Backbone as numpy.savetxt, mean C-alpha at the origin, in Angstrom:
# Nx Ny Nz CAx CAy CAz Cx Cy Cz
-13.67 -12.03 3.46 -14.32 -12.79 2.39 -14.50 -14.23 2.85
-15.57 -14.47 3.60 -15.73 -15.74 4.28 -16.33 -16.83 3.40
-16.97 -16.45 2.31 -17.52 -17.44 1.39 -17.00 -17.11 0.00
-15.90 -17.75 -0.39 -15.17 -17.37 -1.58 -16.05 -17.38 -2.83
-16.99 -18.31 -2.92 -17.81 -18.42 -4.13 -18.59 -17.15 -4.41
-18.88 -16.37 -3.40 -19.65 -15.13 -3.60 -18.87 -14.12 -4.42
-17.56 -14.26 -4.50 -16.72 -13.21 -5.05 -16.07 -13.54 -6.39
-16.25 -14.77 -6.85 -15.51 -15.20 -8.04 -15.89 -14.42 -9.29
-17.01 -13.76 -9.28 -17.42 -12.96 -10.43 -16.73 -11.62 -10.51
-15.95 -11.28 -9.49 -15.29 -9.98 -9.47 -13.78 -10.13 -9.63
-13.23 -9.39 -10.59 -11.78 -9.42 -10.80 -11.05 -8.93 -9.55
-11.62 -7.96 -8.85 -10.99 -7.42 -7.65 -10.74 -8.53 -6.64
-11.76 -9.33 -6.37 -11.61 -10.41 -5.39 -10.65 -11.48 -5.89
-10.71 -11.80 -7.18 -9.79 -12.80 -7.72 -8.34 -12.31 -7.60
-8.12 -11.05 -7.88 -6.77 -10.50 -7.80 -6.27 -10.45 -6.36
-7.18 -10.14 -5.44 -6.80 -10.20 -4.03 -6.38 -11.61 -3.63
-7.12 -12.60 -4.12 -6.84 -13.98 -3.75 -5.57 -14.52 -4.42
-5.08 -13.84 -5.45 -3.81 -14.22 -6.08 -2.61 -13.73 -5.27
-2.85 -12.78 -4.37 -1.75 -12.14 -3.65 -0.96 -13.08 -2.75
-1.59 -14.02 -2.00 -0.78 -14.92 -1.19 0.26 -15.69 -1.99
-0.06 -16.08 -3.21 0.91 -16.78 -4.05 2.06 -15.86 -4.42
1.77 -14.60 -4.67 2.82 -13.62 -4.96 3.76 -13.49 -3.77
3.20 -13.45 -2.57 4.01 -13.38 -1.35 4.85 -14.64 -1.21
4.24 -15.77 -1.47 4.89 -17.06 -1.26 6.07 -17.27 -2.22
5.95 -16.76 -3.43 6.95 -17.06 -4.47 7.93 -15.92 -4.72
7.77 -14.80 -4.03 8.65 -13.66 -4.27 10.10 -13.98 -3.91
11.01 -13.58 -4.78 12.44 -13.81 -4.57 13.12 -12.51 -4.17
13.49 -12.35 -2.90 14.11 -11.09 -2.45 15.49 -10.85 -3.03
16.12 -11.88 -3.58 17.46 -11.70 -4.15 17.45 -10.85 -5.41
16.25 -10.58 -5.96 16.14 -9.78 -7.18 16.75 -8.38 -7.01
16.78 -7.88 -5.79 17.25 -6.51 -5.58 18.71 -6.44 -5.11
19.41 -7.55 -5.11 20.78 -7.57 -4.59 21.69 -6.52 -5.23
21.76 -6.51 -6.55 22.68 -5.61 -7.23 22.31 -4.14 -6.99
21.04 -3.86 -7.11 20.60 -2.48 -6.92 20.79 -2.04 -5.47
20.60 -2.95 -4.53 20.77 -2.60 -3.12 22.17 -2.08 -2.85
23.16 -2.69 -3.46 24.54 -2.23 -3.28 24.73 -0.82 -3.83
24.16 -0.56 -5.00 24.28 0.77 -5.60 23.55 1.82 -4.77
22.36 1.47 -4.28 21.59 2.40 -3.46 22.32 2.70 -2.15
22.88 1.66 -1.54 23.59 1.84 -0.28 24.77 2.78 -0.45
25.42 2.75 -1.61 26.55 3.63 -1.86 26.12 5.09 -1.90
24.93 5.37 -2.40 24.46 6.76 -2.43 24.09 7.24 -1.04
23.55 6.33 -0.22 23.14 6.70 1.13 21.83 7.47 1.19
21.21 7.65 0.03 19.96 8.43 -0.04 19.04 7.77 -1.06
17.78 7.58 -0.68 16.83 6.91 -1.57 15.49 7.63 -1.52
14.96 7.94 -2.69 13.61 8.50 -2.80 12.73 7.47 -3.47
11.56 7.20 -2.88 10.58 6.28 -3.44 9.38 7.12 -3.88
9.11 7.14 -5.18 8.05 8.00 -5.67 7.07 7.21 -6.53
5.94 7.80 -6.77 4.85 7.20 -7.53 3.60 7.96 -7.17
2.47 7.53 -7.68 1.21 8.21 -7.39 0.20 7.20 -6.84
-0.59 7.63 -5.88 -1.65 6.79 -5.33 -1.12 5.52 -4.71
-1.75 4.40 -5.04 -1.41 3.12 -4.42 0.00 2.65 -4.75
0.59 3.15 -5.81 1.95 2.76 -6.15 2.98 3.38 -5.22
2.55 4.31 -4.39 3.49 4.95 -3.48 3.11 4.77 -2.01
1.83 4.88 -1.69 1.42 5.02 -0.29 1.93 3.87 0.58
1.46 2.67 0.33 1.88 1.55 1.18 3.29 1.06 0.86
3.64 0.84 -0.41 4.99 0.33 -0.68 6.09 1.22 -0.09
5.99 2.52 -0.30 7.05 3.43 0.16 7.06 3.59 1.67
5.88 3.80 2.24 5.85 4.09 3.68 6.14 2.85 4.53
5.77 1.68 4.03 6.12 0.45 4.72 7.63 0.26 4.69
8.26 0.61 3.57 9.72 0.50 3.46 10.42 1.47 4.40
9.90 2.67 4.52 10.50 3.66 5.41 10.41 3.21 6.86
9.24 2.68 7.25 9.12 2.19 8.62 10.09 1.03 8.87
10.19 0.13 7.92 11.11 -1.00 8.07 12.55 -0.50 8.21
12.93 0.47 7.38 14.29 1.01 7.42 14.58 1.65 8.77
13.62 2.38 9.30 13.81 3.04 10.59 13.90 2.02 11.73
13.10 0.98 11.65 13.14 -0.06 12.68 14.46 -0.83 12.63
15.00 -1.01 11.42 16.27 -1.72 11.28 17.47 -0.82 11.53
17.25 0.50 11.48 18.32 1.44 11.76 19.39 1.50 10.69
19.00 1.41 9.41 20.00 1.44 8.35 20.52 2.86 8.15
21.72 2.96 7.59 22.33 4.27 7.38 21.71 5.01 6.21
21.17 4.31 5.24 20.55 4.95 4.08 19.29 5.71 4.50
19.23 6.97 4.12 18.07 7.80 4.45 17.04 7.66 3.33
15.81 7.31 3.70 14.76 7.05 2.71 13.62 8.06 2.88
13.20 8.62 1.76 12.09 9.56 1.74 11.05 9.09 0.72
9.85 9.65 0.83 8.86 9.46 -0.23 8.18 10.77 -0.49
7.80 10.97 -1.75 7.13 12.20 -2.16 6.45 11.95 -3.48
5.38 12.69 -3.74 4.77 12.64 -5.05 5.74 13.16 -6.09
5.60 12.70 -7.32 6.60 12.99 -8.34 6.71 14.46 -8.68
5.60 15.18 -8.75 5.66 16.61 -9.09 6.45 17.38 -8.04
6.20 17.10 -6.77 6.93 17.79 -5.71 8.39 17.36 -5.70
8.63 16.07 -5.90 10.00 15.58 -5.90 10.84 16.22 -6.99
10.21 16.59 -8.11 10.94 17.21 -9.21 11.53 18.56 -8.83
11.05 19.13 -7.75 11.56 20.42 -7.28 12.78 20.28 -6.37
13.12 19.05 -6.01 14.21 18.81 -5.08 15.54 18.59 -5.80
16.62 18.80 -5.06 17.94 18.44 -5.55 18.16 16.95 -5.26
18.00 16.14 -6.27 18.13 14.68 -6.13 19.42 14.16 -6.75
20.38 15.05 -6.93 21.62 14.67 -7.62 22.38 13.57 -6.90
22.21 13.47 -5.58 22.93 12.44 -4.82 22.01 11.32 -4.35
20.79 11.29 -4.86 19.82 10.27 -4.48 19.71 9.15 -5.53
19.44 7.96 -5.05 18.88 6.92 -5.90 17.36 7.12 -5.87
16.71 6.92 -7.00 15.27 7.18 -7.08 14.58 5.97 -7.70
13.60 5.44 -6.99 12.72 4.41 -7.54 11.43 5.08 -7.98
11.05 4.87 -9.22 9.85 5.48 -9.79 8.85 4.37 -10.09
7.75 4.34 -9.36 6.77 3.26 -9.49 5.56 3.71 -10.31
5.25 2.93 -11.31 4.05 3.15 -12.12 3.70 1.82 -12.78
2.59 1.22 -12.40 2.23 -0.08 -12.96 2.11 -0.03 -14.47
1.50 1.03 -14.97 1.32 1.16 -16.42 2.61 1.57 -17.11
3.51 2.21 -16.37 4.71 2.77 -16.98 4.42 4.02 -17.78
3.20 4.59 -17.61 2.77 5.74 -18.40 2.23 6.88 -17.55
2.35 6.79 -16.23 1.80 7.82 -15.35 2.54 9.13 -15.57
1.82 10.18 -15.93 2.45 11.41 -16.41 3.35 12.07 -15.37
2.91 12.09 -14.10 3.73 12.73 -13.08 5.07 12.01 -12.92
5.01 10.69 -12.95 6.22 9.88 -12.79 7.14 10.03 -14.01
6.54 10.03 -15.20 7.32 10.22 -16.42 8.01 11.58 -16.40
7.30 12.60 -15.93 7.88 13.94 -15.86 9.11 13.97 -14.98
9.05 13.31 -13.81 10.20 13.28 -12.91 11.34 12.48 -13.53
11.03 11.36 -14.17 12.07 10.56 -14.80 12.82 11.37 -15.85
12.09 12.18 -16.60 12.74 13.02 -17.61 13.64 14.07 -16.96
13.16 14.66 -15.87 13.97 15.64 -15.15 15.27 15.00 -14.65
15.16 13.81 -14.08 16.34 13.12 -13.56 17.32 12.77 -14.69
16.78 12.35 -15.83 17.64 12.02 -16.96 18.36 13.27 -17.47
17.62 14.37 -17.55 18.23 15.63 -18.00 19.32 16.10 -17.05
19.17 15.77 -15.77 20.16 16.18 -14.78 21.25 15.12 -14.58
21.23 14.10 -15.42 22.26 13.04 -15.43 22.33 12.26 -14.13
21.20 12.08 -13.47 21.15 11.18 -12.32 21.22 9.75 -12.84
22.24 9.01 -12.43 22.47 7.67 -12.95 21.71 6.58 -12.19
21.07 6.96 -11.10 20.39 5.96 -10.26 18.88 6.13 -10.39
18.38 5.85 -11.59 16.95 5.97 -11.88 16.41 4.56 -12.12
15.54 4.10 -11.21 15.05 2.73 -11.27 13.53 2.74 -11.42
13.05 2.04 -12.44 11.61 1.94 -12.69 11.05 0.68 -12.04
9.84 0.80 -11.52 9.11 -0.34 -10.97 7.74 -0.35 -11.63
7.49 -1.34 -12.48 6.30 -1.33 -13.31 5.81 -2.75 -13.57
4.60 -2.86 -14.08 4.03 -4.18 -14.37 4.09 -4.53 -15.85
4.71 -3.67 -16.65 4.74 -3.89 -18.10 6.15 -3.63 -18.64
6.50 -4.33 -19.71 7.77 -4.11 -20.38 7.59 -3.14 -21.55
8.68 -2.48 -21.92 8.67 -1.62 -23.10 7.88 -0.34 -22.93
7.89 0.23 -21.73 7.11 1.42 -21.46 7.94 2.70 -21.59
7.26 3.83 -21.58 7.92 5.13 -21.56 8.85 5.21 -20.36
8.38 4.77 -19.21 9.18 4.86 -17.99 10.46 4.06 -18.12
10.37 2.85 -18.66 11.56 2.03 -18.84 12.59 2.73 -19.71
12.13 3.41 -20.76 13.05 4.08 -21.68 13.80 5.22 -21.03
13.30 5.71 -19.88 13.91 6.85 -19.21 14.75 6.46 -18.00
14.79 5.17 -17.69 15.47 4.73 -16.47 16.67 3.86 -16.78
17.58 3.79 -15.83 18.81 3.02 -16.02 18.58 1.54 -15.81
17.57 1.17 -15.06 17.18 -0.22 -14.86 15.70 -0.27 -14.52
15.07 -1.37 -14.90 13.62 -1.51 -14.68 13.31 -2.85 -14.04
12.48 -2.82 -13.01 11.97 -4.03 -12.38 10.53 -4.23 -12.85
10.27 -5.37 -13.47 8.93 -5.68 -13.98 8.28 -6.67 -13.02
7.16 -6.29 -12.46 6.45 -7.14 -11.51 5.97 -8.42 -12.17
5.90 -9.49 -11.38 5.43 -10.78 -11.89 3.92 -10.95 -11.79
3.25 -10.04 -11.08 1.82 -10.22 -10.78 0.93 -10.09 -11.99
1.40 -9.45 -13.04 0.58 -9.28 -14.23 -0.38 -8.11 -14.10
-1.07 -7.83 -15.19 -2.00 -6.71 -15.22 -3.20 -6.98 -14.31
-3.77 -5.89 -13.78 -4.96 -5.97 -12.95 -6.16 -5.44 -13.74
-7.28 -6.14 -13.63 -8.49 -5.73 -14.35 -9.33 -4.74 -13.54
-9.35 -4.91 -12.23 -10.13 -4.00 -11.38 -9.45 -2.65 -11.30
-10.23 -1.59 -11.14 -9.66 -0.25 -11.02 -8.78 -0.15 -9.78
-9.24 -0.71 -8.67 -8.48 -0.63 -7.43 -7.30 -1.60 -7.46
-6.09 -1.08 -7.39 -4.89 -1.93 -7.39 -4.78 -2.69 -6.07
-4.42 -3.96 -6.15 -4.28 -4.78 -4.94 -3.00 -5.60 -4.98
-2.96 -6.64 -5.80 -1.80 -7.52 -5.79 -0.52 -6.79 -6.17
-0.62 -5.79 -7.04 0.58 -5.04 -7.42 1.11 -4.22 -6.25
0.22 -3.72 -5.41 0.63 -2.94 -4.25 1.52 -3.78 -3.34
1.10 -5.02 -3.11 1.86 -5.91 -2.23 3.19 -6.28 -2.86
3.20 -6.56 -4.16 4.48 -6.93 -4.78 5.44 -5.74 -4.80
4.93 -4.54 -5.04 5.78 -3.36 -4.96 6.40 -3.24 -3.56
5.56 -3.47 -2.54 6.05 -3.39 -1.16 7.12 -4.45 -0.89
6.94 -5.63 -1.45 7.94 -6.69 -1.28 9.27 -6.31 -1.92
9.20 -5.65 -3.08 10.43 -5.20 -3.74 11.17 -4.21 -2.85
10.44 -3.22 -2.36 11.07 -2.20 -1.52 11.58 -2.79 -0.20
10.79 -3.69 0.39 11.23 -4.30 1.64 12.51 -5.10 1.42
12.56 -5.85 0.32 13.77 -6.64 0.05 14.97 -5.73 -0.15
14.75 -4.60 -0.80 15.82 -3.63 -1.01 16.36 -3.12 0.33
15.44 -2.72 1.21 15.83 -2.20 2.52 16.55 -3.27 3.34
16.03 -4.48 3.32 16.63 -5.55 4.12 17.99 -5.97 3.56
18.17 -5.90 2.26 19.48 -6.21 1.68 20.49 -5.16 2.11
20.09 -3.91 2.14 20.99 -2.85 2.59 21.36 -3.07 4.06
20.37 -3.47 4.85 20.59 -3.69 6.29 21.32 -4.99 6.57
21.32 -5.91 5.62 21.89 -7.22 5.86 21.07 -8.04 6.83
19.74 -7.78 6.86 18.85 -8.45 7.80 17.60 -8.96 7.06
17.67 -10.15 6.49 16.48 -10.70 5.82 15.34 -10.92 6.81
14.12 -10.90 6.30 12.97 -11.13 7.17 13.04 -12.53 7.77
12.81 -12.61 9.06 12.92 -13.89 9.76 11.70 -14.77 9.55
10.55 -14.16 9.30 9.33 -14.93 9.06 9.38 -15.52 7.66
9.28 -16.84 7.50 9.32 -17.46 6.17 8.19 -16.96 5.28
8.45 -16.96 3.97 7.45 -16.49 3.02 6.16 -17.29 3.12
6.25 -18.60 3.33 5.04 -19.43 3.45 4.20 -19.00 4.64
4.86 -18.70 5.75 4.12 -18.30 6.95 3.43 -16.96 6.73
4.12 -16.02 6.09 3.52 -14.73 5.79 2.35 -14.88 4.82
2.52 -15.71 3.80 1.46 -15.93 2.82 0.24 -16.57 3.46
0.45 -17.53 4.35 -0.67 -18.19 5.03 -1.42 -17.20 5.91
-0.68 -16.34 6.62 -1.32 -15.34 7.48 -2.10 -14.34 6.64
-1.53 -13.95 5.50 -2.21 -13.02 4.59 -3.53 -13.62 4.12
-3.48 -14.87 3.69 -4.69 -15.52 3.19 -5.73 -15.69 4.30
-5.27 -16.00 5.50 -6.19 -16.14 6.63 -6.91 -14.83 6.90
-6.19 -13.71 6.87 -6.80 -12.41 7.11 -7.75 -12.02 5.98
-7.40 -12.44 4.78 -8.22 -12.11 3.62 -9.52 -12.89 3.58
-9.56 -14.05 4.24 -10.74 -14.91 4.16 -11.49 -15.06 5.48
-11.04 -14.36 6.51 -11.75 -14.50 7.78 -13.14 -13.86 7.71
-14.02 -14.28 8.57 -15.39 -13.78 8.58 -15.46 -12.44 9.31
-16.03 -11.43 8.66 -16.20 -10.10 9.27 -17.58 -10.03 9.91
-17.64 -9.62 11.16 -18.93 -9.52 11.86 -19.90 -8.61 11.11
-21.13 -9.06 11.01 -22.13 -8.33 10.24 -22.39 -6.94 10.80
-22.29 -6.78 12.12 -22.57 -5.46 12.69 -21.48 -4.45 12.34
-20.25 -4.91 12.10 -19.20 -4.01 11.63 -19.53 -3.53 10.23
-19.95 -4.45 9.38 -20.30 -4.09 8.00 -21.48 -3.14 8.00
-22.49 -3.41 8.83 -23.66 -2.52 8.89 -23.26 -1.12 9.33
-22.41 -1.03 10.33 -21.96 0.29 10.80 -21.21 1.03 9.71
-20.41 0.31 8.94 -19.63 0.94 7.88 -20.53 1.43 6.74
-21.52 0.63 6.38 -22.40 1.03 5.28 -23.26 2.22 5.65
-23.53 2.40 6.94 -24.35 3.52 7.40 -23.54 4.77 7.70
-22.24 4.66 7.74 -21.39 5.77 8.17 -21.23 6.82 7.07
-21.46 8.10 7.40 -21.18 9.16 6.41 -19.71 9.21 6.02
-18.83 8.93 6.99 -17.39 8.91 6.74 -16.76 7.76 7.52
-15.89 7.02 6.85 -15.11 5.99 7.53 -13.69 6.52 7.70
-13.25 6.61 8.94 -11.90 7.08 9.24 -10.99 5.88 9.52
-9.76 5.96 9.00 -8.76 4.94 9.32 -7.63 5.62 10.09
-7.34 5.08 11.24 -6.29 5.64 12.09 -5.20 4.60 12.29
-3.98 5.08 12.52 -2.91 4.14 12.79 -1.54 4.70 12.44
-0.58 3.81 12.35 0.80 4.18 12.05 0.91 4.82 10.67
1.94 5.63 10.51 2.21 6.24 9.21 3.09 5.28 8.39
2.61 4.06 8.22 3.33 3.05 7.44 2.58 2.65 6.19
1.56 3.43 5.84 0.85 3.22 4.60 -0.38 2.34 4.67
-0.54 1.54 5.73 -1.67 0.61 5.79 -2.99 1.37 5.89
-3.15 2.17 6.93 -4.40 2.90 7.12 -4.65 3.90 5.99
-3.58 4.51 5.51 -3.73 5.47 4.42 -4.16 4.79 3.13
-3.58 3.64 2.82 -3.97 2.90 1.63 -5.41 2.40 1.74
-5.81 1.96 2.92 -7.19 1.52 3.10 -8.18 2.68 2.95
-7.74 3.88 3.28 -8.57 5.06 3.06 -8.83 5.25 1.57
-7.78 5.18 0.77 -7.94 5.30 -0.68 -8.81 4.17 -1.22
-8.59 2.95 -0.75 -9.36 1.81 -1.23 -10.84 1.93 -0.84
-11.12 2.58 0.28 -12.52 2.81 0.66 -13.21 3.66 -0.39
-12.54 4.70 -0.86 -13.11 5.54 -1.92 -13.32 4.73 -3.20
-12.31 3.95 -3.60 -12.37 3.24 -4.87 -13.33 2.07 -4.86
-13.34 1.32 -3.76 -14.12 0.08 -3.70 -15.54 0.31 -3.23
-15.73 1.13 -2.21 -17.07 1.29 -1.62 -17.77 2.56 -2.03
-17.03 3.51 -2.66 -17.57 4.81 -3.09 -17.98 5.67 -1.89
-17.45 5.38 -0.71 -17.78 6.15 0.49 -16.65 7.10 0.83
-17.01 8.18 1.54 -16.01 9.13 2.00 -15.16 8.49 3.10
-13.87 8.79 3.06 -12.97 8.23 4.05 -11.84 9.23 4.30
-11.19 9.09 5.45 -10.09 9.97 5.80 -9.06 9.19 6.59
-7.80 9.53 6.40 -6.70 8.91 7.13 -6.28 9.82 8.27
-6.24 9.27 9.47 -5.87 10.01 10.67 -4.62 9.38 11.25
-3.47 9.98 10.96 -2.20 9.41 11.39 -2.07 9.44 12.91
-1.52 8.37 13.47 -1.22 8.33 14.90 -2.44 8.60 15.76
-2.34 9.65 16.58 -3.46 10.02 17.47 -4.21 11.25 16.97
-4.06 11.56 15.68 -4.78 12.68 15.07 -6.28 12.60 15.39
-6.82 11.40 15.47 -8.25 11.21 15.69 -8.74 11.80 17.00
-7.85 12.02 17.95 -8.27 12.56 19.25 -7.57 13.88 19.55
-7.16 14.57 18.50 -6.48 15.86 18.69 -7.11 16.95 17.85
-8.44 17.01 17.84 -9.12 18.13 17.22 -10.20 17.75 16.23
-9.98 16.72 15.42 -10.95 16.39 14.39 -12.25 15.84 14.97
-12.18 15.39 16.22 -13.40 14.89 16.87 -14.49 15.97 16.95
-14.06 17.24 16.83 -15.01 18.36 16.88 -16.01 18.30 15.73
-15.63 17.72 14.61 -16.51 17.68 13.45 -16.96 16.26 13.10
-16.63 15.29 13.91 -17.07 13.93 13.64 -18.56 13.77 13.93
-19.17 12.84 13.23 -20.59 12.54 13.38 -20.73 11.25 14.19
-21.70 11.15 15.08 -21.88 9.90 15.83 -22.10 8.68 14.95
-22.54 8.88 13.70 -22.74 7.76 12.79 -21.47 7.38 12.03
-20.40 8.16 12.19 -19.15 7.82 11.53 -18.56 6.56 12.15
-17.63 5.97 11.43 -16.92 4.79 11.91 -15.43 5.07 11.89
-14.73 4.69 12.95 -13.28 4.79 13.00 -12.71 3.37 13.05
-11.82 3.07 12.12 -11.12 1.78 12.11 -9.67 2.06 12.50
-9.26 1.54 13.64 -7.90 1.74 14.12 -7.08 0.51 13.78
-6.01 0.71 13.02 -5.15 -0.40 12.63 -4.01 -0.53 13.64
-3.93 -1.70 14.28 -2.88 -2.00 15.25 -2.78 -0.91 16.32
-3.86 -0.69 17.08 -3.83 0.38 18.08 -2.78 0.15 19.15
-2.07 1.20 19.49 -1.08 1.15 20.56 -1.84 1.12 21.88
-1.57 0.15 22.75 -2.33 0.02 24.00 -2.39 1.31 24.81
-1.31 2.07 24.85 -1.31 3.31 25.64 -2.26 4.36 25.08
-2.59 4.25 23.80 -3.49 5.23 23.18 -4.94 4.76 23.15
-5.17 3.48 23.32 -6.50 2.91 23.14 -7.54 3.52 24.08
-7.16 3.71 25.34 -8.11 4.26 26.30 -8.51 5.68 25.93
-7.56 6.46 25.41 -7.89 7.83 24.99 -8.84 7.80 23.81
-8.63 6.88 22.88 -9.53 6.74 21.74 -10.94 6.41 22.24
-11.02 5.51 23.19 -12.33 5.12 23.71 -13.00 6.28 24.43
-12.21 7.01 25.21 -12.78 8.13 25.97 -13.27 9.24 25.06
-12.44 9.64 24.08 -12.78 10.77 23.23 -13.79 10.41 22.16
-13.61 9.26 21.51 -14.43 8.92 20.35 -15.70 8.17 20.71
-15.56 7.14 21.55 -16.73 6.33 21.90 -17.60 7.06 22.92
-17.00 7.49 24.01 -17.77 8.15 25.06 -18.07 9.61 24.71
-17.11 10.27 24.08 -17.30 11.69 23.78 -18.15 11.94 22.56
-17.74 11.42 21.41 -18.48 11.64 20.17 -19.67 10.70 20.06
-19.52 9.49 20.62 -20.59 8.51 20.55 -20.57 7.68 19.29
-19.40 7.58 18.64 -19.32 6.78 17.43 -18.70 5.41 17.72
-18.73 4.57 16.71 -18.21 3.21 16.83 -16.75 3.17 16.40
-15.93 2.48 17.19 -14.53 2.26 16.85 -14.30 0.76 16.70
-13.66 0.39 15.60 -13.32 -1.00 15.31 -11.80 -1.08 15.16
-11.20 -2.15 15.59 -9.76 -2.33 15.46 -9.44 -3.48 14.52
-8.32 -3.35 13.82 -7.70 -4.47 13.10 -6.41 -4.74 13.85
-6.30 -5.90 14.48 -5.15 -6.15 15.35 -4.95 -7.64 15.56
-3.74 -7.99 16.00 -3.43 -9.38 16.33 -3.50 -9.62 17.83
-4.13 -8.67 18.57 -4.22 -8.75 20.02 -5.55 -8.18 20.49
-5.88 -8.43 21.73 -7.11 -7.89 22.30 -7.03 -6.37 22.38
-8.14 -5.72 22.11 -8.22 -4.26 22.23 -9.52 -3.92 22.95
-9.69 -2.66 23.37 -10.96 -2.28 24.01 -12.12 -2.18 23.04
-11.86 -2.40 21.75 -12.88 -2.22 20.73 -13.25 -3.56 20.08
-14.34 -3.56 19.35 -14.65 -4.74 18.54 -13.51 -4.92 17.55
-12.93 -6.11 17.53 -11.66 -6.28 16.84 -11.72 -7.34 15.76
-11.21 -7.00 14.58 -10.99 -7.97 13.52 -9.62 -8.59 13.81
-9.63 -9.80 14.37 -8.40 -10.43 14.83 -7.67 -11.10 13.67
-6.41 -10.77 13.54 -5.58 -11.34 12.49 -4.48 -12.20 13.10
-3.87 -13.08 12.31 -2.77 -13.90 12.84 -1.61 -13.02 13.32
-0.94 -13.49 14.35 0.17 -12.75 14.93 1.49 -13.22 14.31
2.28 -12.27 13.84 3.59 -12.55 13.28 4.63 -11.69 13.99
5.86 -12.16 14.01 6.93 -11.34 14.60 7.39 -10.28 13.62
7.22 -10.51 12.32 7.56 -9.54 11.28 6.55 -9.67 10.14
6.35 -8.58 9.43 5.47 -8.62 8.26 4.00 -8.42 8.56
3.68 -7.95 9.76 2.27 -7.84 10.14 1.52 -6.79 9.31
2.22 -5.81 8.76 1.50 -4.78 7.99 0.82 -5.37 6.76
1.43 -6.38 6.14 0.80 -7.04 5.00 -0.52 -7.69 5.42
-0.50 -8.30 6.59 -1.69 -9.01 7.08 -2.78 -8.01 7.47
-2.38 -6.90 8.05 -3.34 -5.84 8.36 -4.01 -5.33 7.09
-3.22 -5.14 6.04 -3.76 -4.69 4.77 -4.76 -5.69 4.22
-4.45 -6.97 4.31 -5.36 -8.02 3.82 -6.69 -7.99 4.56
-6.64 -7.82 5.87 -7.87 -7.75 6.65 -8.70 -6.53 6.26
-8.02 -5.42 5.99 -8.72 -4.22 5.54 -9.39 -4.43 4.19
-8.68 -5.09 3.26 -9.30 -5.41 1.97 -10.56 -6.24 2.16
-10.45 -7.23 3.02 -11.58 -8.12 3.31 -12.79 -7.30 3.75
-12.56 -6.39 4.70 -13.64 -5.54 5.20 -14.24 -4.71 4.07
-13.42 -4.13 3.24 -13.91 -3.24 2.19 -14.72 -3.99 1.14
-14.32 -5.22 0.83 -15.11 -6.03 -0.11 -16.50 -6.30 0.47
-16.55 -6.63 1.75 -17.84 -6.88 2.39 -18.72 -5.62 2.38
-18.11 -4.47 2.61 -18.87 -3.21 2.59 -19.38 -2.95 1.18
-18.51 -3.13 0.19 -18.92 -2.88 -1.19 -20.06 -3.78 -1.63
-19.98 -5.05 -1.27 -21.06 -5.97 -1.62 -22.36 -5.61 -0.91
-22.26 -5.20 0.36 -23.46 -4.82 1.11 -24.12 -3.59 0.50
-23.32 -2.73 -0.11 -23.84 -1.51 -0.73 -24.28 -1.74 -2.18
-24.02 -2.94 -2.69 -24.39 -3.23 -4.07 -23.50 -2.55 -5.10
-22.24 -2.33 -4.74 -21.31 -1.62 -5.61 -20.65 -2.59 -6.59
-20.41 -2.13 -7.80 -19.61 -2.88 -8.77 -18.15 -2.79 -8.32
-17.61 -3.87 -7.82 -16.28 -3.84 -7.23 -15.17 -3.59 -8.25
-15.44 -3.84 -9.51 -14.39 -3.76 -10.52 -14.34 -2.43 -11.26
-15.49 -1.75 -11.38 -15.56 -0.59 -12.26 -16.03 0.64 -11.49
-15.13 1.59 -11.35 -15.49 2.85 -10.70 -16.27 3.74 -11.65
-17.00 4.69 -11.09 -17.78 5.60 -11.92 -16.93 6.74 -12.47
-15.90 7.14 -11.72 -15.07 8.28 -12.15 -13.59 7.94 -12.22
-13.12 7.16 -11.26 -11.69 6.85 -11.20 -11.29 6.00 -12.40
-10.05 6.24 -12.87 -9.52 5.50 -14.00 -8.35 4.63 -13.55
-8.11 3.57 -14.31 -7.02 2.66 -13.96 -5.68 3.38 -14.04
-5.50 4.19 -15.07 -4.32 5.05 -15.17 -4.80 6.48 -15.05
-4.53 7.10 -13.91 -5.09 8.41 -13.63 -4.69 9.49 -14.61
-3.40 9.56 -14.94 -2.90 10.54 -15.90 -1.89 9.83 -16.78
-2.26 9.66 -18.02 -1.50 8.77 -18.89 -0.69 9.54 -19.92
0.55 9.08 -20.14 1.41 9.67 -21.15 1.28 8.92 -22.47
1.96 9.44 -23.48 1.94 8.84 -24.81 2.64 7.49 -24.82
2.46 6.67 -25.86 3.15 5.38 -25.96 4.66 5.58 -25.95
5.41 4.52 -25.61 6.87 4.64 -25.51 7.53 4.76 -26.86
8.71 5.37 -26.88 9.49 5.38 -28.12 10.00 3.99 -28.43
10.40 3.75 -29.65 10.92 2.44 -30.02 12.25 2.20 -29.33
12.35 1.03 -28.65 13.63 0.66 -28.05 13.92 1.39 -26.76
13.47 0.85 -25.62 13.76 1.48 -24.33 15.22 1.34 -23.97
15.71 2.29 -23.14 17.12 2.29 -22.78 17.42 1.47 -21.54
16.44 1.37 -20.63 16.72 0.70 -19.36 16.75 -0.82 -19.50
17.58 -1.44 -18.70 17.64 -2.91 -18.69 16.52 -3.44 -17.81
15.59 -4.19 -18.40 14.45 -4.68 -17.65 14.80 -5.94 -16.86
14.32 -5.99 -15.62 14.49 -7.17 -14.79 13.12 -7.61 -14.30
12.78 -8.84 -14.51 11.49 -9.32 -14.02 11.63 -9.70 -12.56
10.70 -9.20 -11.74 10.71 -9.49 -10.32 9.79 -10.67 -10.08
10.35 -11.82 -9.76 9.50 -12.99 -9.51 10.23 -13.97 -8.59
């Protein structure tokens, strides 16, 4: 988003631009008490639907694995998770509205099974979800007007990251101001016009990269923001069979390509299929690259910001209403209003 004035009419862009402040002001100490309780269980499930789960949960899992914490962390959709034995797990249930039916269903199952470690993560107080959980974290970002969730996704991820780092006893070394500045820089950098043209002409936009939620979340956002078909190709999936059905007009966006894999991507996709590959990275790559600031930690947030930037440019080039989808709803599957007097203790995350 290189010319901010072009976007002020869209709630989506305004909400994206509020995100650096959320990063800058987030207090990781909010999760101190819960971190101790979660660490005692040694098992944590992060659940939710759509954007409330993809990036926040998977970014937390990658962070936990890189830090080598003893707590085992999983993520799953709520319906599937309800089939598991979670009696020894702490469970975080994320729903911005606090009314997502799949999440409410799992919360009820956990309550019926007397699981005492039920934690809600939501953007509203007094919800059905809060009434079913032992404690509730209320996001400070406020409600979002655009259908595509943005600032809430980042704040959810910050909550989970702080939880993981508190368990590990290893706070992020990159200061919040530095991360916020890098996020804003990626969100406002100029995207080359030929990348946007290639994306608008592509029958399918593929996002490839780590299984940390960035590429997968951008895939979902491509559907919501640009109304174009998109697919997430984890790791090197893009060069292990799917190239057989790719179209030369398709576009592949590789997030943080691993140097050892880049040449294979170029050989199979560029030379073999004949399609365009673009990278989002903080380093030189063999592809046309959307260069983002380099950080020692927290780079996934910045990658996500650059992806948002690209998608807004694509949506504007296609003449899409960035705020209002034709079919998607802000709350995909909504439950009834909450009963009077929730049971969980609400904590505002700010």
